[in-house]
C-alpha positions as semicolon CSV with decimal commas, in nm:
position;residue;x (nm);y (nm);z (nm)
1;M;-9,345;27,038;16,310
2;F;-9,075;27,158;16,087
3;G;-8,736;27,028;16,343
4;I;-8,533;27,258;16,544
5;I;-8,228;27,505;16,360
6;L;-7,973;27,560;16,578
7;A;-7,638;27,744;16,446
8;H;-7,295;27,766;16,605
9;K;-6,999;28,000;16,447
10;L;-6,680;27,859;16,439
11;E;-6,391;28,090;16,288
12;M;-6,537;28,173;15,965
13;T;-6,808;27,914;15,930
14;S;-7,134;27,812;16,064
15;K;-7,241;27,517;16,174
16;L;-7,622;27,447;16,127
17;E;-7,872;27,200;16,250
18;I;-8,166;27,098;16,114
19;N;-8,393;26,839;16,310
20;L;-8,633;26,671;16,091
21;I;-8,611;26,293;16,272
22;D;-9,030;26,386;16,263
23;T;-9,067;26,525;15,980
24;V;-9,248;26,365;15,592
25;S;-9,011;26,288;15,400
26;W;-9,088;26,459;15,095
27;L;-9,058;26,808;15,326
28;S;-8,719;26,695;15,476
29;L;-8,581;26,702;15,139
30;L;-8,711;27,051;15,081
31;K;-8,651;27,169;15,407
32;C;-8,255;27,079;15,408
33;K;-8,249;27,212;14,996
34;D;-8,397;27,536;15,146
35;M;-8,135;27,551;15,421
36;L;-7,880;27,492;15,208
37;S;-7,951;27,698;14,942
38;K;-7,958;28,023;15,232
39;M;-7,565;27,941;15,371
40;A;-7,248;28,040;15,302
41;L;-7,002;27,872;15,127
42;G;-6,795;27,650;15,341
43;D;-7,063;27,635;15,596
44;V;-7,170;27,260;15,736
45;L;-7,505;27,189;15,772
46;E;-7,538;26,871;16,004
47;V;-7,915;26,707;15,919
48;L;-8,110;26,467;16,231
49;I;-8,315;26,242;15,995
50;K;-8,486;25,880;16,051
51;D;-8,576;25,765;15,761
52;S;-8,359;25,581;15,498
53;E;-8,476;25,694;15,120
54;V;-8,478;26,061;15,260
55;I;-8,113;25,985;15,373
56;E;-8,036;25,824;15,043
57;N;-8,221;26,086;14,817
58;L;-8,045;26,355;15,012
59;T;-7,680;26,216;14,946
60;K;-7,802;26,173;14,579
61;I;-7,874;26,546;14,533
62;V;-7,582;26,633;14,744
63;N;-7,335;26,437;14,545
64;R;-7,491;26,614;14,202
65;S;-7,428;26,950;14,336
66;Q;-7,152;27,129;14,433
67;D;-7,169;27,027;14,762
68;Q;-6,992;26,826;14,992
69;L;-7,106;26,545;15,202
70;L;-6,863;26,556;15,441
71;Q;-7,028;26,233;15,694
72;T;-7,298;26,029;15,773
73;L;-7,313;25,937;16,127
74;R;-7,543;25,603;16,240
75;E;-7,695;25,696;16,591
76;E;-7,935;25,576;16,824
77;D;-8,246;25,576;16,633
78;H;-8,160;25,848;16,393
79;S;-7,861;25,941;16,117
80;R;-7,667;26,266;16,116
81;I;-7,589;26,388;15,818
82;C;-7,325;26,637;15,759
83;I;-7,304;26,876;15,469
84;K;-7,076;27,140;15,385
85;K;-7,200;27,437;15,130
86;G;-6,997;27,419;14,827
């Protein structure tokens, strides 16, 4: 399953959410990269993910890009990573 993608309009930017909690690790990174490539500057992507290795790798990828890691929140059984398209 590829997760659920939700979009919300916030003034001039969009907030997108992708649920990758039950997605295999390598596919999770590809889906995040694909979503970010389709987003407009300033849009925010919220990634719901369970795999700690993917969280670490995604954080490294974002830190090396022009995108900005806004926050990583630990929730019940997963994490929520918020990335702003840069």
